[in-house]
ROSEPA-973210 format. One record per residue (C-alpha): x, y, z; residue in three letters. Coordinates in nm, 2 decimals. Layout:
# ROSEPA-973210
<r east="X" north="Y" up="Z" aa="ALA"/>
...
END
This chain:
# ROSEPA-973210
<r east="5.75" north="12.82" up="14.50" aa="UNK"/>
<r east="5.48" north="13.08" up="14.56" aa="UNK"/>
<r east="5.75" north="13.32" up="14.69" aa="UNK"/>
<r east="5.96" north="13.29" up="14.37" aa="UNK"/>
<r east="5.92" north="13.60" up="14.15" aa="UNK"/>
<r east="5.80" north="13.54" up="13.80" aa="UNK"/>
<r east="6.08" north="13.76" up="13.66" aa="UNK"/>
<r east="6.33" north="13.50" up="13.79" aa="UNK"/>
<r east="6.12" north="13.18" up="13.74" aa="UNK"/>
<r east="6.05" north="13.22" up="13.37" aa="UNK"/>
<r east="6.41" north="13.30" up="13.27" aa="UNK"/>
<r east="6.53" north="13.01" up="13.48" aa="UNK"/>
<r east="6.30" north="12.77" up="13.29" aa="UNK"/>
<r east="6.41" north="12.92" up="12.96" aa="UNK"/>
<r east="6.78" north="12.88" up="13.05" aa="UNK"/>
<r east="6.72" north="12.52" up="13.16" aa="UNK"/>
<r east="6.55" north="12.44" up="12.82" aa="UNK"/>
<r east="6.85" north="12.60" up="12.64" aa="UNK"/>
<r east="7.09" north="12.39" up="12.85" aa="UNK"/>
<r east="6.90" north="12.07" up="12.76" aa="UNK"/>
<r east="6.90" north="12.18" up="12.39" aa="UNK"/>
<r east="7.28" north="12.24" up="12.41" aa="UNK"/>
<r east="7.32" north="11.89" up="12.57" aa="UNK"/>
<r east="7.13" north="11.73" up="12.29" aa="UNK"/>
<r east="7.35" north="11.91" up="12.03" aa="UNK"/>
<r east="7.67" north="11.81" up="12.22" aa="UNK"/>
<r east="7.56" north="11.44" up="12.24" aa="UNK"/>
<r east="7.48" north="11.44" up="11.87" aa="UNK"/>
<r east="7.81" north="11.61" up="11.78" aa="UNK"/>
<r east="8.01" north="11.37" up="11.99" aa="UNK"/>
<r east="7.84" north="11.07" up="11.85" aa="UNK"/>
<r east="7.88" north="11.19" up="11.49" aa="UNK"/>
<r east="8.24" north="11.26" up="11.55" aa="UNK"/>
<r east="8.30" north="10.92" up="11.70" aa="UNK"/>
<r east="8.13" north="10.74" up="11.42" aa="UNK"/>
<r east="8.31" north="10.95" up="11.16" aa="UNK"/>
<r east="8.64" north="10.86" up="11.33" aa="UNK"/>
<r east="8.56" north="10.49" up="11.31" aa="UNK"/>
<r east="8.45" north="10.51" up="10.95" aa="UNK"/>
<r east="8.77" north="10.70" up="10.86" aa="UNK"/>
<r east="8.98" north="10.43" up="11.05" aa="UNK"/>
<r east="8.82" north="10.16" up="10.84" aa="UNK"/>
<r east="8.86" north="10.35" up="10.52" aa="UNK"/>
<r east="9.21" north="10.50" up="10.57" aa="UNK"/>
<r east="9.37" north="10.23" up="10.79" aa="UNK"/>
<r east="9.21" north="9.89" up="10.79" aa="UNK"/>
<r east="9.13" north="9.86" up="10.42" aa="UNK"/>
<r east="9.47" north="9.97" up="10.30" aa="UNK"/>
<r east="9.63" north="9.73" up="10.55" aa="UNK"/>
<r east="9.42" north="9.45" up="10.41" aa="UNK"/>
<r east="9.52" north="9.55" up="10.06" aa="UNK"/>
<r east="9.89" north="9.56" up="10.16" aa="UNK"/>
<r east="9.87" north="9.21" up="10.31" aa="UNK"/>
<r east="9.70" north="9.07" up="9.99" aa="UNK"/>
<r east="9.98" north="9.24" up="9.79" aa="UNK"/>
<r east="10.24" north="9.07" up="10.01" aa="UNK"/>
<r east="10.07" north="8.73" up="9.95" aa="UNK"/>
<r east="10.06" north="8.79" up="9.58" aa="UNK"/>
<r east="10.43" north="8.89" up="9.57" aa="UNK"/>
<r east="10.54" north="8.59" up="9.77" aa="UNK"/>
<r east="10.34" north="8.35" up="9.54" aa="UNK"/>
<r east="10.50" north="8.52" up="9.24" aa="UNK"/>
<r east="10.85" north="8.47" up="9.40" aa="UNK"/>
<r east="10.78" north="8.11" up="9.48" aa="UNK"/>
<r east="10.66" north="8.05" up="9.12" aa="UNK"/>
<r east="10.98" north="8.20" up="8.98" aa="UNK"/>
<r east="11.19" north="7.94" up="9.17" aa="UNK"/>
<r east="10.97" north="7.67" up="9.00" aa="UNK"/>
<r east="11.06" north="7.82" up="8.67" aa="UNK"/>
<r east="11.43" north="7.80" up="8.76" aa="UNK"/>
<r east="11.38" north="7.44" up="8.85" aa="UNK"/>
<r east="11.23" north="7.36" up="8.51" aa="UNK"/>
<r east="11.47" north="7.56" up="8.30" aa="UNK"/>
<r east="11.77" north="7.40" up="8.12" aa="UNK"/>
<r east="11.88" north="7.70" up="7.92" aa="UNK"/>
<r east="12.18" north="7.88" up="8.09" aa="UNK"/>
<r east="12.07" north="8.22" up="7.94" aa="UNK"/>
<r east="11.72" north="8.18" up="8.06" aa="UNK"/>
<r east="11.84" north="8.07" up="8.40" aa="UNK"/>
<r east="12.04" north="8.39" up="8.42" aa="UNK"/>
<r east="11.74" north="8.60" up="8.35" aa="UNK"/>
<r east="11.53" north="8.40" up="8.60" aa="UNK"/>
<r east="11.80" north="8.46" up="8.87" aa="UNK"/>
<r east="11.79" north="8.83" up="8.80" aa="UNK"/>
<r east="11.41" north="8.82" up="8.84" aa="UNK"/>
<r east="11.45" north="8.62" up="9.16" aa="UNK"/>
<r east="11.68" north="8.89" up="9.30" aa="UNK"/>
<r east="11.45" north="9.17" up="9.20" aa="UNK"/>
<r east="11.13" north="9.00" up="9.34" aa="UNK"/>
<r east="11.31" north="8.91" up="9.67" aa="UNK"/>
<r east="11.42" north="9.26" up="9.73" aa="UNK"/>
<r east="11.08" north="9.39" up="9.65" aa="UNK"/>
<r east="10.91" north="9.15" up="9.88" aa="UNK"/>
<r east="11.16" north="9.23" up="10.17" aa="UNK"/>
<r east="11.09" north="9.60" up="10.11" aa="UNK"/>
<r east="10.71" north="9.54" up="10.13" aa="UNK"/>
<r east="10.75" north="9.34" up="10.45" aa="UNK"/>
<r east="10.96" north="9.62" up="10.60" aa="UNK"/>
<r east="10.71" north="9.89" up="10.50" aa="UNK"/>
<r east="10.42" north="9.69" up="10.64" aa="UNK"/>
<r east="10.61" north="9.65" up="10.97" aa="UNK"/>
<r east="10.66" north="10.03" up="10.99" aa="UNK"/>
<r east="10.29" north="10.09" up="10.91" aa="UNK"/>
<r east="10.19" north="9.86" up="11.20" aa="UNK"/>
<r east="10.45" north="9.95" up="11.46" aa="UNK"/>
<r east="10.18" north="10.01" up="11.72" aa="UNK"/>
<r east="10.00" north="9.68" up="11.66" aa="UNK"/>
<r east="10.17" north="9.40" up="11.87" aa="UNK"/>
<r east="9.98" north="9.12" up="11.70" aa="UNK"/>
<r east="10.07" north="9.24" up="11.35" aa="UNK"/>
<r east="10.43" north="9.29" up="11.44" aa="UNK"/>
<r east="10.45" north="8.93" up="11.58" aa="UNK"/>
<r east="10.31" north="8.80" up="11.25" aa="UNK"/>
<r east="10.56" north="9.01" up="11.05" aa="UNK"/>
<r east="10.85" north="8.89" up="11.26" aa="UNK"/>
<r east="10.74" north="8.53" up="11.19" aa="UNK"/>
<r east="10.74" north="8.61" up="10.82" aa="UNK"/>
<r east="11.09" north="8.77" up="10.84" aa="UNK"/>
<r east="11.24" north="8.47" up="11.03" aa="UNK"/>
<r east="11.08" north="8.21" up="10.80" aa="UNK"/>
<r east="11.18" north="8.41" up="10.49" aa="UNK"/>
<r east="11.54" north="8.39" up="10.59" aa="UNK"/>
<r east="11.51" north="8.01" up="10.61" aa="UNK"/>
<r east="11.32" north="8.00" up="10.28" aa="UNK"/>
<r east="11.59" north="8.21" up="10.10" aa="UNK"/>
<r east="11.87" north="8.00" up="10.24" aa="UNK"/>
<r east="11.71" north="7.68" up="10.11" aa="UNK"/>
<r east="11.62" north="7.86" up="9.78" aa="UNK"/>
<r east="11.99" north="7.95" up="9.74" aa="UNK"/>
<r east="12.07" north="7.57" up="9.76" aa="UNK"/>
<r east="11.80" north="7.50" up="9.50" aa="UNK"/>
<r east="11.95" north="7.76" up="9.26" aa="UNK"/>
<r east="12.30" north="7.60" up="9.30" aa="UNK"/>
<r east="12.17" north="7.25" up="9.22" aa="UNK"/>
<r east="11.94" north="7.37" up="8.94" aa="UNK"/>
<r east="12.21" north="7.57" up="8.78" aa="UNK"/>
<r east="12.44" north="7.27" up="8.74" aa="UNK"/>
<r east="12.16" north="7.05" up="8.62" aa="UNK"/>
<r east="12.11" north="6.86" up="8.94" aa="UNK"/>
<r east="11.73" north="6.88" up="8.92" aa="UNK"/>
<r east="11.66" north="6.59" up="9.15" aa="UNK"/>
<r east="11.82" north="6.74" up="9.46" aa="UNK"/>
<r east="11.68" north="7.08" up="9.36" aa="UNK"/>
<r east="11.33" north="6.93" up="9.34" aa="UNK"/>
<r east="11.37" north="6.77" up="9.68" aa="UNK"/>
<r east="11.45" north="7.11" up="9.83" aa="UNK"/>
<r east="11.16" north="7.28" up="9.65" aa="UNK"/>
<r east="10.91" north="7.02" up="9.77" aa="UNK"/>
<r east="11.07" north="6.98" up="10.11" aa="UNK"/>
<r east="11.22" north="7.26" up="10.32" aa="UNK"/>
<r east="11.12" north="7.54" up="10.08" aa="UNK"/>
<r east="10.76" north="7.42" up="10.08" aa="UNK"/>
<r east="10.75" north="7.40" up="10.45" aa="UNK"/>
<r east="10.88" north="7.76" up="10.48" aa="UNK"/>
<r east="10.65" north="7.88" up="10.21" aa="UNK"/>
<r east="10.35" north="7.72" up="10.39" aa="UNK"/>
<r east="10.46" north="7.89" up="10.71" aa="UNK"/>
<r east="10.48" north="8.23" up="10.54" aa="UNK"/>
<r east="10.14" north="8.18" up="10.38" aa="UNK"/>
<r east="9.99" north="8.09" up="10.72" aa="UNK"/>
<r east="10.14" north="8.40" up="10.87" aa="UNK"/>
<r east="10.00" north="8.61" up="10.59" aa="UNK"/>
<r east="9.66" north="8.45" up="10.64" aa="UNK"/>
<r east="9.68" north="8.52" up="11.01" aa="UNK"/>
<r east="9.75" north="8.89" up="10.94" aa="UNK"/>
<r east="9.45" north="8.90" up="10.72" aa="UNK"/>
<r east="9.24" north="8.74" up="10.99" aa="UNK"/>
<r east="9.38" north="8.99" up="11.25" aa="UNK"/>
<r east="9.30" north="9.28" up="11.03" aa="UNK"/>
<r east="8.95" north="9.16" up="10.97" aa="UNK"/>
<r east="8.91" north="9.11" up="11.35" aa="UNK"/>
<r east="9.02" north="9.47" up="11.41" aa="UNK"/>
<r east="8.79" north="9.59" up="11.14" aa="UNK"/>
<r east="8.49" north="9.40" up="11.29" aa="UNK"/>
<r east="8.57" north="9.54" up="11.64" aa="UNK"/>
<r east="8.58" north="9.89" up="11.49" aa="UNK"/>
<r east="8.24" north="9.83" up="11.33" aa="UNK"/>
<r east="8.10" north="9.70" up="11.66" aa="UNK"/>
<r east="8.24" north="10.00" up="11.84" aa="UNK"/>
<r east="8.07" north="10.23" up="11.59" aa="UNK"/>
<r east="7.74" north="10.05" up="11.63" aa="UNK"/>
<r east="7.77" north="10.08" up="12.01" aa="UNK"/>
<r east="7.84" north="10.45" up="11.97" aa="UNK"/>
<r east="7.53" north="10.48" up="11.75" aa="UNK"/>
<r east="7.32" north="10.30" up="12.01" aa="UNK"/>
<r east="7.45" north="10.51" up="12.29" aa="UNK"/>
<r east="7.39" north="10.83" up="12.08" aa="UNK"/>
<r east="7.03" north="10.73" up="12.02" aa="UNK"/>
<r east="6.97" north="10.64" up="12.38" aa="UNK"/>
<r east="7.12" north="10.97" up="12.50" aa="UNK"/>
<r east="6.93" north="11.17" up="12.24" aa="UNK"/>
<r east="6.60" north="11.02" up="12.33" aa="UNK"/>
<r east="6.67" north="11.06" up="12.70" aa="UNK"/>
<r east="6.75" north="11.43" up="12.65" aa="UNK"/>
<r east="6.45" north="11.48" up="12.42" aa="UNK"/>
<r east="6.23" north="11.32" up="12.68" aa="UNK"/>
<r east="6.37" north="11.54" up="12.95" aa="UNK"/>
<r east="6.32" north="11.85" up="12.73" aa="UNK"/>
<r east="5.96" north="11.75" up="12.66" aa="UNK"/>
<r east="5.90" north="11.68" up="13.03" aa="UNK"/>
<r east="6.05" north="12.02" up="13.12" aa="UNK"/>
<r east="5.83" north="12.19" up="12.85" aa="UNK"/>
<r east="5.51" north="12.02" up="12.99" aa="UNK"/>
<r east="5.62" north="12.11" up="13.35" aa="UNK"/>
<r east="5.68" north="12.47" up="13.23" aa="UNK"/>
<r east="5.34" north="12.49" up="13.07" aa="UNK"/>
<r east="5.17" north="12.35" up="13.38" aa="UNK"/>
<r east="5.37" north="12.58" up="13.61" aa="UNK"/>
<r east="5.31" north="12.90" up="13.40" aa="UNK"/>
<r east="4.94" north="12.81" up="13.39" aa="UNK"/>
<r east="4.92" north="12.76" up="13.76" aa="UNK"/>
<r east="5.15" north="13.04" up="13.87" aa="UNK"/>
<r east="5.07" north="13.31" up="13.61" aa="UNK"/>
<r east="4.76" north="13.24" up="13.39" aa="UNK"/>
<r east="4.51" north="13.12" up="13.66" aa="UNK"/>
<r east="4.61" north="13.39" up="13.91" aa="UNK"/>
<r east="4.58" north="13.66" up="13.65" aa="UNK"/>
<r east="4.24" north="13.54" up="13.54" aa="UNK"/>
<r east="4.13" north="13.54" up="13.90" aa="UNK"/>
<r east="4.27" north="13.89" up="13.95" aa="UNK"/>
<r east="4.10" north="14.01" up="13.63" aa="UNK"/>
<r east="3.77" north="13.87" up="13.76" aa="UNK"/>
<r east="3.81" north="14.05" up="14.09" aa="UNK"/>
<r east="3.89" north="14.37" up="13.91" aa="UNK"/>
<r east="3.58" north="14.34" up="13.70" aa="UNK"/>
<r east="3.36" north="14.29" up="14.01" aa="UNK"/>
<r east="3.53" north="14.59" up="14.17" aa="UNK"/>
<r east="3.46" north="14.80" up="13.86" aa="UNK"/>
<r east="3.10" north="14.69" up="13.89" aa="UNK"/>
<r east="3.08" north="14.83" up="14.24" aa="UNK"/>
<r east="3.15" north="14.53" up="14.45" aa="UNK"/>
<r east="3.37" north="14.68" up="14.72" aa="UNK"/>
<r east="3.38" north="14.37" up="14.94" aa="UNK"/>
<r east="3.52" north="14.14" up="14.67" aa="UNK"/>
<r east="3.80" north="13.92" up="14.78" aa="UNK"/>
<r east="4.12" north="13.99" up="14.60" aa="UNK"/>
<r east="4.29" north="13.66" up="14.51" aa="UNK"/>
<r east="4.67" north="13.61" up="14.54" aa="UNK"/>
<r east="4.71" north="13.91" up="14.78" aa="UNK"/>
<r east="4.94" north="13.71" up="15.00" aa="UNK"/>
<r east="5.19" north="13.62" up="14.73" aa="UNK"/>
<r east="5.54" north="13.77" up="14.74" aa="UNK"/>
<r east="5.59" north="13.80" up="14.36" aa="UNK"/>
<r east="5.46" north="14.03" up="14.08" aa="UNK"/>
<r east="5.11" north="13.88" up="14.10" aa="UNK"/>
<r east="5.11" north="13.95" up="14.47" aa="UNK"/>
<r east="5.22" north="14.31" up="14.40" aa="UNK"/>
<r east="4.93" north="14.35" up="14.15" aa="UNK"/>
<r east="4.68" north="14.20" up="14.39" aa="UNK"/>
<r east="4.80" north="14.43" up="14.67" aa="UNK"/>
<r east="4.75" north="14.73" up="14.44" aa="UNK"/>
<r east="4.40" north="14.62" up="14.35" aa="UNK"/>
<r east="4.32" north="14.57" up="14.72" aa="UNK"/>
<r east="4.42" north="14.93" up="14.78" aa="UNK"/>
<r east="4.18" north="15.04" up="14.50" aa="UNK"/>
<r east="3.91" north="14.83" up="14.67" aa="UNK"/>
<r east="3.97" north="14.98" up="15.01" aa="UNK"/>
<r east="3.97" north="15.33" up="14.88" aa="UNK"/>
<r east="3.65" north="15.26" up="14.69" aa="UNK"/>
<r east="3.49" north="15.13" up="15.00" aa="UNK"/>
<r east="3.57" north="15.45" up="15.19" aa="UNK"/>
END
């Protein structure tokens, strides 16, 4: 270390501190970007997905209620209007299911749940068609049996599948939140580690500069003062060094030797 020139040592220390500062900035930026991405995923993906599932659940409940209205109605004109509403709500629900499937094409668990809904919906609509036929001709008994039997079983299965989608979406959201928290913890740990390293380097740099520059210069200044006072046998410190301090000490030694002659 004594042979390393100060003109190289100090810039090297400065460069190392700059690198550590850049590392701190990079860690902070990466962590901020990651957490921002997780928050955006929750806000722009998970929450809309949850809202869409709740809309599906509401739409199916509404459709199921309309079949109950058909079952209770005895007026042919009203039955016609109810059947028109059934057709409209069925098409709307099927379109919502299709849209939700497209929005979750990369989520295997969601697609499995949607496929269950589609399959069960086909059974439900087939049974509902029988209900409409019986109800339209006034055979309310058989229609009620269908509504409380096979249709209810299909409706319960669809509701269970929708609830499973809600639970899955919530699980994914919770996992995203936990990942964001882990990123936050990692960011704090890395930031504190890099800060500790920077502080350690700063302390080491102060110690090194004091030992390699300040103390030798003070010693050299003392020797020059004694030389100026006429002490021609004064020992010149740091004369054996191979850096700038050594060069200065060698020059002072030359003055001392010339003064002694």
